[in-house]
Residue frames as qw, qx, qy, qz and C-alpha x, y, z in Angstrom:
[[0.014, -0.886, -0.463, -0.014, 0.00, -0.01, -0.02],
 [0.379, 0.450, -0.002, 0.808, 1.16, 3.46, -0.81],
 [0.350, -0.828, -0.423, 0.113, 1.10, 5.99, 2.03],
 [0.328, 0.489, -0.117, 0.800, 2.24, 9.52, 2.60],
 [0.442, -0.705, -0.466, 0.302, 2.41, 11.32, 6.04],
 [0.245, 0.583, 0.028, 0.774, 2.55, 15.10, 6.14],
 [0.341, -0.661, -0.448, 0.496, 2.83, 17.51, 9.12],
 [0.233, 0.587, 0.210, 0.746, 2.09, 21.20, 8.66],
 [0.212, -0.339, -0.434, 0.807, 1.92, 24.38, 10.82],
 [0.238, 0.061, -0.270, -0.931, -0.50, 25.97, 8.38],
 [0.701, 0.198, 0.325, -0.602, -4.16, 25.31, 7.73],
 [0.503, -0.030, 0.833, 0.229, -4.66, 22.01, 6.02],
 [0.548, 0.474, -0.201, -0.659, -5.34, 21.97, 2.40],
 [0.725, 0.037, 0.687, -0.026, -6.54, 18.62, 1.17],
 [0.077, 0.336, -0.611, -0.713, -5.46, 17.98, -2.50],
 [0.744, 0.219, -0.155, -0.612, -7.90, 16.90, -5.06],
 [0.798, -0.133, 0.577, -0.111, -8.50, 13.19, -5.17],
 [0.019, 0.398, -0.736, -0.548, -6.72, 11.40, -7.88],
 [0.793, 0.296, 0.250, -0.470, -8.86, 9.62, -10.41],
 [0.208, 0.568, -0.739, -0.297, -6.31, 7.36, -12.05],
 [0.032, -0.027, 0.999, -0.023, -7.91, 4.07, -11.19],
 [0.597, -0.149, -0.350, -0.706, -11.36, 2.74, -12.36],
 [0.616, -0.112, -0.776, 0.076, -11.05, -0.09, -9.81],
 [0.122, -0.042, -0.604, 0.787, -11.28, 1.91, -6.62],
 [0.241, -0.564, -0.712, -0.341, -14.87, 1.91, -5.38],
 [0.410, -0.849, -0.329, 0.050, -14.61, 4.29, -2.51],
 [0.373, 0.429, -0.266, 0.779, -12.79, 7.38, -1.36],
 [0.559, -0.688, -0.451, 0.102, -12.98, 8.05, 2.43],
 [0.251, 0.547, -0.253, 0.757, -11.98, 11.24, 4.21],
 [0.537, -0.673, -0.461, 0.217, -11.90, 11.89, 8.00],
 [0.219, 0.609, -0.069, 0.759, -11.42, 15.45, 9.08],
 [0.503, -0.502, -0.564, 0.420, -10.84, 16.14, 12.83],
 [0.016, 0.759, 0.109, 0.642, -11.85, 19.56, 14.16],
 [0.235, 0.032, -0.611, 0.755, -10.92, 21.41, 17.38],
 [0.322, -0.685, -0.640, -0.134, -13.98, 21.55, 19.66],
 [0.084, -0.720, 0.053, -0.687, -14.81, 24.66, 21.72],
 [0.685, -0.614, 0.184, -0.346, -14.73, 22.76, 25.10],
 [0.625, 0.284, -0.678, 0.263, -11.99, 20.91, 26.87],
 [0.352, -0.168, -0.759, 0.522, -12.60, 19.34, 30.23],
 [0.119, -0.754, -0.638, 0.102, -15.90, 21.31, 30.41],
 [0.205, -0.725, -0.023, 0.657, -14.24, 24.65, 29.93],
 [0.582, 0.803, 0.129, 0.003, -14.33, 26.88, 26.74],
 [0.607, -0.356, 0.343, 0.623, -11.06, 27.17, 24.86],
 [0.318, 0.797, -0.162, -0.488, -9.80, 29.27, 22.02],
 [0.607, 0.578, -0.532, -0.125, -7.36, 26.69, 20.51],
 [0.919, -0.320, 0.197, 0.115, -5.30, 23.49, 21.24],
 [0.021, 0.762, -0.628, -0.160, -1.54, 23.07, 20.92],
 [0.990, 0.120, 0.066, -0.017, -0.56, 19.94, 18.87],
 [0.010, 0.764, -0.640, -0.082, 2.93, 18.66, 18.95],
 [0.994, 0.106, 0.027, -0.029, 4.67, 15.55, 17.78],
 [0.428, -0.568, 0.604, 0.360, 8.08, 14.02, 17.73],
 [0.611, 0.544, -0.251, -0.517, 7.99, 13.79, 13.94],
 [0.316, 0.381, -0.860, -0.124, 10.40, 10.83, 13.33],
 [0.161, 0.014, 0.898, -0.409, 8.63, 8.80, 16.06],
 [0.538, 0.406, 0.350, -0.650, 5.17, 9.80, 14.81],
 [0.582, 0.480, -0.466, -0.462, 5.94, 8.94, 11.20],
 [0.166, 0.249, -0.954, 0.036, 7.28, 5.52, 12.38],
 [0.288, 0.211, 0.794, -0.492, 4.08, 4.82, 14.36],
 [0.603, 0.515, 0.082, -0.604, 1.72, 6.06, 11.60],
 [0.424, 0.448, -0.696, -0.369, 3.59, 3.92, 9.00],
 [0.007, -0.013, 0.989, -0.147, 3.16, 0.77, 11.09],
 [0.441, 0.374, 0.595, -0.558, -0.64, 1.55, 11.56],
 [0.545, 0.563, -0.168, -0.598, -1.08, 2.28, 7.84],
 [0.240, 0.340, -0.883, -0.217, 0.83, -0.75, 6.80],
 [0.210, 0.128, 0.905, -0.348, -1.57, -2.78, 9.04],
 [0.502, 0.492, 0.286, -0.651, -4.54, -1.12, 7.53],
 [0.416, 0.536, -0.544, -0.494, -3.20, -1.91, 4.01],
 [0.116, 0.178, -0.977, -0.014, -2.70, -5.58, 4.85],
 [0.241, 0.220, 0.799, -0.505, -6.04, -5.90, 6.53],
 [0.428, 0.641, 0.432, -0.468, -8.31, -4.05, 4.14],
 [0.612, 0.353, 0.528, 0.471, -6.58, -4.04, 0.82],
 [0.053, 0.923, 0.131, -0.358, -6.23, -0.31, 0.90],
 [0.717, 0.520, 0.152, 0.439, -4.53, 1.10, -2.19],
 [0.370, 0.436, -0.109, 0.813, -3.46, 4.54, -0.91],
 [0.397, -0.784, -0.425, 0.216, -3.50, 6.76, 2.22],
 [0.281, 0.531, -0.129, 0.789, -2.67, 10.37, 2.62],
 [0.542, -0.641, -0.481, 0.252, -2.42, 11.41, 6.31],
 [0.218, 0.536, -0.110, 0.808, -1.98, 15.13, 7.20],
 [0.502, -0.679, -0.478, 0.243, -1.85, 16.53, 10.72],
 [0.100, 0.831, -0.076, 0.541, -1.43, 20.07, 11.83],
 [0.641, -0.239, -0.439, 0.582, 1.00, 21.04, 14.56],
 [0.172, 0.121, -0.178, 0.961, 1.30, 24.08, 16.73],
 [0.273, 0.303, 0.476, -0.779, -1.80, 26.28, 17.89],
 [0.055, -0.280, -0.795, -0.536, -5.01, 25.29, 16.11],
 [0.338, -0.064, 0.187, -0.920, -8.10, 27.53, 16.66],
 [0.462, 0.291, 0.746, -0.380, -11.50, 26.15, 17.61],
 [0.643, 0.613, 0.236, -0.394, -13.38, 25.08, 14.52],
 [0.360, 0.708, -0.541, -0.277, -10.27, 24.60, 12.35],
 [0.962, 0.143, -0.230, -0.026, -9.04, 21.26, 11.08],
 [0.496, -0.701, 0.512, -0.009, -6.47, 19.81, 13.29],
 [0.240, 0.473, -0.808, -0.255, -5.84, 16.91, 11.07],
 [0.503, 0.016, 0.846, -0.178, -6.12, 13.16, 11.68],
 [0.632, 0.547, -0.107, -0.538, -7.00, 13.39, 7.94],
 [0.411, -0.203, 0.838, 0.298, -6.69, 10.16, 6.11],
 [0.598, 0.489, -0.163, -0.614, -7.70, 9.44, 2.56],
 [0.537, -0.094, 0.832, 0.103, -7.96, 5.75, 1.88],
 [0.626, 0.372, -0.344, -0.593, -8.67, 4.61, -1.64],
 [0.231, -0.184, 0.954, -0.051, -9.70, 1.06, -1.52],
 [0.334, -0.142, -0.800, -0.478, -12.01, -1.49, -3.16],
 [0.528, -0.610, -0.587, -0.057, -13.74, -2.00, 0.18],
 [0.087, 0.607, -0.211, 0.761, -13.79, 0.94, 2.60],
 [0.678, -0.648, -0.171, -0.304, -15.46, -0.24, 5.90],
 [0.817, -0.548, 0.011, 0.178, -13.16, 0.01, 8.86],
 [0.688, 0.451, -0.068, 0.564, -10.15, 1.51, 6.86],
 [0.099, 0.647, -0.225, 0.722, -9.87, 4.80, 8.71],
 [0.648, -0.489, -0.534, 0.238, -9.01, 4.49, 12.45],
 [0.132, 0.812, -0.028, 0.567, -8.91, 8.11, 13.26],
 [0.629, -0.761, 0.115, -0.106, -8.55, 7.73, 17.10],
 [0.874, -0.263, 0.184, 0.365, -5.57, 5.55, 16.80],
 [0.573, 0.509, 0.169, 0.620, -4.05, 7.62, 13.94],
 [0.091, -0.876, -0.070, -0.468, -4.62, 10.83, 15.86],
 [0.729, -0.670, 0.030, 0.138, -2.81, 9.68, 19.03],
 [0.776, 0.141, 0.050, 0.613, 0.42, 9.96, 17.11],
 [0.156, 0.343, -0.019, 0.926, -0.07, 13.87, 17.40],
 [0.353, -0.624, -0.678, 0.163, -1.75, 14.70, 20.61],
 [0.079, -0.856, -0.065, -0.506, -2.92, 17.97, 21.95],
 [0.585, -0.103, -0.552, 0.585, -0.73, 18.98, 24.95],
 [0.162, -0.322, -0.407, 0.839, -2.12, 22.29, 26.07],
 [0.106, 0.746, 0.600, 0.270, -5.53, 24.13, 25.62],
 [0.147, 0.148, -0.052, 0.977, -5.60, 27.86, 25.34],
 [0.058, -0.600, -0.742, 0.293, -8.49, 28.86, 27.63],
 [0.032, 0.649, 0.289, 0.703, -10.78, 31.79, 26.91],
 [0.238, -0.125, -0.529, 0.805, -10.58, 34.29, 29.75]]
């Protein structure tokens, strides 16, 4: 399975889906957003960080497992780092292209490679 992992400190821009295969029956996207409450308190943003080499290694392992289990053809995983405002896309974005799509995207497990470390509270 082909996969690519990207980290960005800018708003996420998801590229257009490639249409080079007539055999792919599904395109699945998951987009995680920063919610306005953390531990019952309103926040303005979350700070995401990752040790990129380790996160890439963990994500590659998970994505390889997904490819072996579900026959996934391709995955693009993008995660945003640094301060991400409420309502904006934090990441945990995966784009599997596979003949069968159920269960392919495991956003919780994928997202744990880049975890929020600090909420910015609204005063």
